[in-house]
N, C-alpha and C positions, 0 to 999 in steps of 0.2 A: 741304444734306440730312443727313436723321437716320444715325446711324452703323447700319450692317447690323446685321441679328439675328444673323448669326453672332457679330458682336464683342460684343453686348449679354450673348448666354450664355456666350463664353469668359470677359466680365467677373464673369458672376453666378461662377460657378465657382470662379476669384480670389480674389473679395472675399469669399466666403461668410464665413468668419470676422467682416471687421469686421461683416458685415449684421447676423448673430448679438448680438454683443457689445455693438454700437452700440444696436441695438432692443430695448428692456427687454418687448416684448409678442407673445404668440404672434403668428406671421404664418400668415397663410390666404391661398393661391392658389390660384383658381379659372380651369379652362383648358376647353378642349377637346380630345379625346382626341390631334388632330395636335401642337399643343402640346407636350402632354404629350413623347412620342416624342420632339419637337426638344430639350427639357430634360434627357431621359435621352442623349438621343447627344452633344449637346453640351456639358453641364454636369455630366459625373457625379458628381462629387466631390459640387456641391450637390445634388442627388437623392438621394446616400448619405444627407445630414443632415435628409433628411424625414423626420417622426418618423412623421404618417399616412396614408394615404391612403384618402381616401373616394370611391364611386361612387353617384351620382345618377340615380333612372328616371326620367325624364322621362315625361310624360303620354302617351297616344297622341297627341294631334297636333301635340308637339313633337319636334324631335330628341332620341335619344338621348343618351348619353354615358357611355365608359367608358377604361378606363385597359387599355392592353396592352403588352408586355413586348415589347424588341425582339431579336432574334436572326438566326442566317443567314437564316433566312425571314421576308420581311417580313409584318409584320401585316394582317390582313383590315380594309377601312375603317372596317367598320359602319355602324350608321345614321346615323353623319356623311357619307355619302359625297356629300350633294350639298351638302354644306356646302364640303367638301372641293372639288369640281368648281366651287364658285364663287370658293373662295380661288383656287384656279388661274385661272378665268378672271381675274379683278381682278392675278392678278402680270403676266400672259401682256400686259395691255390698259398694265401702268404699264413693261416690258419695251419694250415697240412708244414709248411717249413717252419715254425715259432713251435706246433707241437712234436717237429722232427729234432730241434732244438734242446738238447739237454740243461740247457744255461737259461732257456728262457724261464721267464716267473711269470705266477700266475697273473698279476696285471695284463701281460700283453695278452693272455686268451682272452682274459674277461674284453680286453677291450673290444677285440675283433669279433666277440659276441655280442657285446652291445651294437657293432655297426652291421652286423650282417641279420640280427635280430629289427633292424630299423630299416633295410633294403626289403626282408620279408613283409613287414608291415606297411611299407608302400606299394608294395606287389601283392597285396592282399594274399599270401601263400599263409595259410592259416597257420597248419601243422606245424611250418619249420619256426614262423616266429615263437610258438608255445615249445617249440625245442628249444631254442636259443633263450630263450627266457628264466626254462628252467633250468638253465645250466649256472644262469647268471644269479635265479636267486637262490639256488644252493650254495651260494657262493657269497654269502652276506659280507664276509670281510672285505674283500675287494672294490665292494660300492659305497658312494659317500651315500649320505641317507638318505636326500632329494633324489639319486639315481635310482635308487633300491623301490624308494617309493614309486617310480615312471617306470619303471620294471614292470611294477604291479599293477599300477594302470594299463600299461598296454597290455599285459595278459587281461584285463577284464574286461579290453576291448575285444579283443577277438573271444575270449566267452559269450560276450554281448551279443555281438554278430553272428554267434554259430549259437543263439538262442539259451545260452546256458545260464539264466541269470542270476540265480541263485547263489551258483559258484562264482561268478564275475560280481557281487555281491560283497562277498568273502575278499574278494581281493582289495575293493573300493575299501573297505571299510579298514583293511588295513592299512593302506597305502594314504586315507586320511588318518589316522591314529600317528604315525610317520611325520606328516606334514605339517600338525597341530604342535606334536611335541617340538620342533624344532623352528617354529614359528615361520614357517612358507606359506604367508597369508594366501596368494595369489594360486599357486598350488591347491591350497585347503579349500577353497573358493571352486577353483576349476573339477575338483572332486566331489564335492558337494553338489555338482552340475549334474556330472556321469550318475551318483546316484539317485540324482531324479529320475532322469533318463532311464535308468534300466526300471523304479519302481512304476514309470507311466508305461514303458511296455508291456509290462504284470498286470495294469490294467487298474495298480492303485495307486489312483490320481489324486488321493488326500494326502499322501504319507510324498506320491513325489511333488507335489505342491507345496509339504514343509521345506524338505531341503530344497528347491531352489529359492525359498523367499530367505533361506538361512545364505545362501549363496549371493543373491540378490544384495543380500547388508553388509557383507566383506566387501564385494567387489565396487558399492558405493562407497562406503567408508575408505578404501584404498585407491577409489578414484580411476576404476579398472572402465573407463565408457566403454571397449568393447566389449567386455566379459558380460557388463550389465546389457548391452543392446542383448547379447546372446542369451540372458537369463531370461527377460522380458519376454523375447521369444519363445522360450521353450514356456513358462507359464500360460502363453498362448496357447502350447496346444493342449494344455491342461484342460483350460476352459473349454475349447475343440470338441475334447473328445467327452465332456459332458454337456454336449449342445448348447452351450453359453455362446454363442457366435458373436452376438453384442460386444461382450469382456475380451475374446480374444482379437476380433479386431482393435479391441482400445487398448491393448499390449502392445501388439503388433506393429500399430501406426506410433506407438510409444518407441519402442526396437527402430523401429523404420528412420527416426528423428533423429535419434542419437547417431546410429549408422548413417547418417545422411551429413551428420553436423560433425564426424570426425574425419569423413570421406571414406570409409573402408566399402568400395563401389560392389565389391563381391557381396558382403552384409546386406547392403541395400539389395542385389537384385534377390538375394534369397529373401528378406522379408517381405518383397515385394509378390516373389511367388509365394508364400504363405499366405499373404494378402487376398490372393486370387485362391488361393486354398478357401480359405471361411467365403467366402461368397459363393462359390462352386456348392458347396455343401447349405446354404443356406437358397440355394437354384437360381440368383442372378449371374446366369452364363456370360451376359453380356459385360457386366461389370468385370465377373473374372477373370473375361477374354483379355479385357483391357489392361488388369494390373499385371495379368501373366506375360504379354506382351511385352510391356515395361520392363518385365524383369530379365526377359530372354535378350533383348536389346541391348540391356547393360552386359551383361552374362559372356555374348558375345563380342561384344566390345572389348572386353577386357583378359580375351580370352580362356575364361573359364567354361571348357569343354564338359566337366562331368557336371556342371550344373546346368549349361545349357543343354546336354542329354535331357538330365531330369525333368527341365520346366517345358520342354517338347515335350514330354511323356506326359506332364498334368495337361497341359492344350489338348493334347489328342484324346484325356479323358474328359475334358471337357466339351468335344465335340461327338464322341462317344454318347454323354449323359444327355446329347440332344439327340441321339438317334441319326447322325451325321455320320455314320459308319466308313464310307471312302475319305471322308479329309479327316478323320478318327485316325483310319490306317495310315496314311501319308505322315501325320507328324509319328505315329509312332515308328514307323519304319527311317524316320530321320533319325529320331532319340536309337535305335538299334542300332543304327546302322555308327553315330559315334561311341556312343559305348564299348560297343564291338573293337572300335578303331584304338580306344585311349584303354583298354584292357580292366575296362569296370563291368567285371564281372555279376557282381552283385545287382548292380544296374541292368545288366545283358539279362539275368534270368528273370525282371522283375518286369521289362520290357515285354519279352517273349511273352509272360504271362497276362499281360493285358491285350496282346496281340491275340491270346488263344481265345478271350474274353470276348473281342470283337466278332471272330469267325465265329463262335458262341452265339453271338445273338442273331446274327446273319442267317443262324440255321446250317451254317457246313461245317459240319460236327467231324469231321474228317480231318480238316485243314486244322479246325481247333484244337484236335487231341494230337495233332504232330508237334502244334506249339508248345503245348502242355506238356509234352513229352521232354522238348528240348530242354524248356526250362529248368524242368525236376533233374535232369542231369547235368544239369550247371549246379545248381543249389543242392545237390547231394557232393558234387567234386571241391566246391569251395566250403563246404560247410556250414549252408545257410538252409539252418534247421527251421527256423519258423515261416522263409519264406517257403520253402518246398512244403510246409504242412498248406501253406495256404493255395501253391499250383496244386496240390491232389486233393485239398479239399474242390475245388474245381475242377478238376476233371471226373472226381467224383459225381461232382454234381449235375454234369455233362452226361456221364455213363445214365445216370439216374434218370433224367431229363427221356433217354433213349429205353427206360423202362428195362435197362441190363442190371438189373439190382445186386447181382451176383459178383460181376465187374468192379460196379461201384463200389460194394461193402469194404473191400480190404483197406481199398484206398481212403476211404471215410475215417478208416479204426486209424490206419497211421498218423493222420492228421488230427482226431481225436486226442491219441495218447500224448502228439507231443503238443495240442494247446494246453491239455489237464496237466502235463509235467512244468512247463512253464508259467503256469498260472494265467494264459491268456484270453480275457472276453470274448475272442472267435472262438470258443470251442461250443458257445449257445448257436452257432449258427451250424453245426457240425450234428450236434445234438437232431437238430430240427431235421438234418437230413436222414440220420440215421432213425430218427422217428418213421422219417415218410417210405424206407424199407420197409420197416418194422409191420407197418399196417399192411403195406402191398405182398409179401412174403407171407405173413403168417409169425405168431410168437413163438410156435416151436422152432418152424425153418430158420428163423433169425437168430434164436441162440447157438443152435447146431453150427451153424456158420462162425460164428464169433467164436465158438470153442472147437474150433474144429474138427468138428466130427462129421460133419456135410460130405 
């Protein structure tokens, strides 16, 4: 049998100098998004040697192509969703063939498990990712230390998206220990960065800051300019969450300068989007809109549909904050259409929630409730625990505003339980809603309903 694809990528990573030395011609690699993601993950040093990347728009009748950056959250599958589903089906068929062959060894199976884990990761089929990852982790001897650490990190990513922050931290700390042991400085910095993201989601901003500062120091030491720009962006997130918007803006502008310098157009678009978010928080909606429009233009130009959907959503939020609900809805509906088209289920659930919030603000409670219901169904289906808690809280607030306390209470209690479990600071908002219900229906009635005796 041919060598497993993971071994090919590792070879590409280690033999990159000989490849470029022995071949005195420009090399052009043509691939779909799925393979590009694999090269970035499994051959990061080789990827760093690539001078230019180009995005080619496909005609409407063919499959689109694009490049996605990997991070703690998986990329949306984009317009290649059907192709990746087809690839997954072929891998499953091949796995069945291997399992029926008594001469096939463990290496053949683990290679296919790895391919299936990565396909499901891009498709955001989280439960299947965990299934294949658990099989790989149970056969540690069949993986190289770097592959094993990568599988731990992939598992942590899914757990993070699902809101299981403490469990995700356990996997990331295990991955970090391996990377430090084998001297994988780039992997170490990426995992430190991811650990910081988990602590940030938990609302522990000081701990997040410590991990991001460690990641930044390594990335600056090894000359990882792209990673440096990403970590500066994350440091800005901590300052933003603390309400220190000037510091957040300073970090983001440093990040933007680096990303522009190295020609990372996607990173530039994201940084401009985030600067817009800072000005939004400061109430400077005109400046926020200018940055977001710049971000949107870049993301549309490079064909980053996922980023385009996110930025349209954020522009919609600006118009919502200004009370211009009809314009907000136009942007949010464009965002929703893109997110549905590319299979960004996480983004789709978030935008449905935001549209529900617009109809809530307009006083159209029935329409708002319908959007919240759709959002919750998606978030429940994909295991987006945190997103579901946010939408449950919003729907509970809607019912509370209509004085439908008995309907609002179970929704708010579900949201409260999730926020409490994952250590989210949003628990305080829900506590306020629960306090309002207690005042309206009385302590005795409230306790009876909470205990299920009503």
